[in-house]
C-alpha positions in Angstrom: 97.3 36.2 58.2 95.4 38.5 60.4 93.9 37.0 63.6 90.1 37.0 64.1 89.5 38.8 67.3 86.2 38.2 69.1 84.5 39.4 72.3 85.7 36.2 73.9 89.4 36.2 73.0 89.9 40.0 73.1 91.5 40.3 76.5 93.9 37.4 76.0 95.0 38.3 72.5 95.0 42.1 72.7 95.1 43.5 76.2 97.7 41.0 77.4 99.9 41.3 74.3 103.5 42.4 74.8 103.6 43.4 71.1 101.9 46.4 69.5 98.5 45.6 68.1 96.7 46.7 64.9 92.9 46.1 65.1 90.8 46.4 61.9 87.1 47.0 62.7 85.1 45.9 59.7 81.9 44.3 58.4 81.1 42.1 55.4 78.7 44.6 53.9 81.2 47.6 54.1 82.7 48.4 50.7 85.7 50.5 52.0 86.4 47.6 54.5 86.8 45.2 51.6 89.4 47.7 50.1 91.4 47.8 53.4 91.1 44.0 54.1 93.9 42.9 51.7 96.2 45.7 53.0 95.6 44.5 56.6 96.5 40.9 55.5 99.7 42.2 53.9 100.6 44.0 57.1 100.1 40.8 59.0 102.7 39.1 56.8 105.1 42.1 56.8 105.1 42.4 60.6 104.8 38.8 61.5 106.5 38.3 64.9 106.8 42.1 65.5 103.1 43.0 65.9 99.7 41.4 66.4 97.4 42.2 63.4 93.7 41.4 64.1 90.3 41.9 62.5 87.1 42.5 64.4 83.8 41.9 62.7 81.6 44.6 64.3 78.4 42.8 63.6 79.5 39.6 65.4 81.5 41.4 68.2 79.5 44.4 69.5 81.2 44.5 72.9 84.7 45.4 71.5 83.2 48.0 69.2 81.2 49.5 72.0 84.3 49.5 74.3 86.2 51.6 71.8 83.3 53.7 70.6 83.6 52.5 67.0 81.0 54.4 65.0 82.5 54.3 61.5 84.1 51.5 59.6 86.7 50.7 58.6 88.4 52.0 61.8 91.9 50.8 62.5 93.2 51.1 66.1 96.9 51.0 66.9 97.3 49.7 70.5 100.5 49.6 72.6 100.6 48.3 76.2 96.8 48.0 76.2 96.2 51.7 75.3 95.2 53.3 72.0 98.4 54.9 70.5 96.8 55.9 67.1 93.7 55.6 65.0 92.8 55.6 61.4 89.2 56.0 60.2 88.4 55.2 56.5 90.3 53.5 53.7 93.9 54.6 53.3 97.0 53.3 51.4 99.2 50.7 53.0 102.1 53.1 53.6 99.9 55.2 55.9 99.0 52.2 58.1 102.6 51.0 58.0 104.0 54.3 59.1 101.6 54.4 62.0 102.6 50.9 63.1 106.3 51.7 62.7 105.8 54.7 65.1 104.7 52.4 67.9 107.2 49.5 67.3 
């Protein structure tokens, strides 16, 4: 299951992680976000123990969204060693996200 990332747990869960991180920026009202949500949950199961898979509700956590300049959702960031390694904006199939994650493992 994907981890809920908030403004308060972001530094501990993401920036201090020794594993690659996938962050899904989403909102309840966003149709494409609801399409990507189940895919992100599948990735969380597929990469359990290998990567941190998190979801950021942009409405509840504006600081993280502001920090990364998130203007469109869904936006998925791939973070390695605290730095953005790759980015995907918009809904895409699971294999696209998996290949981006595989590239930073």
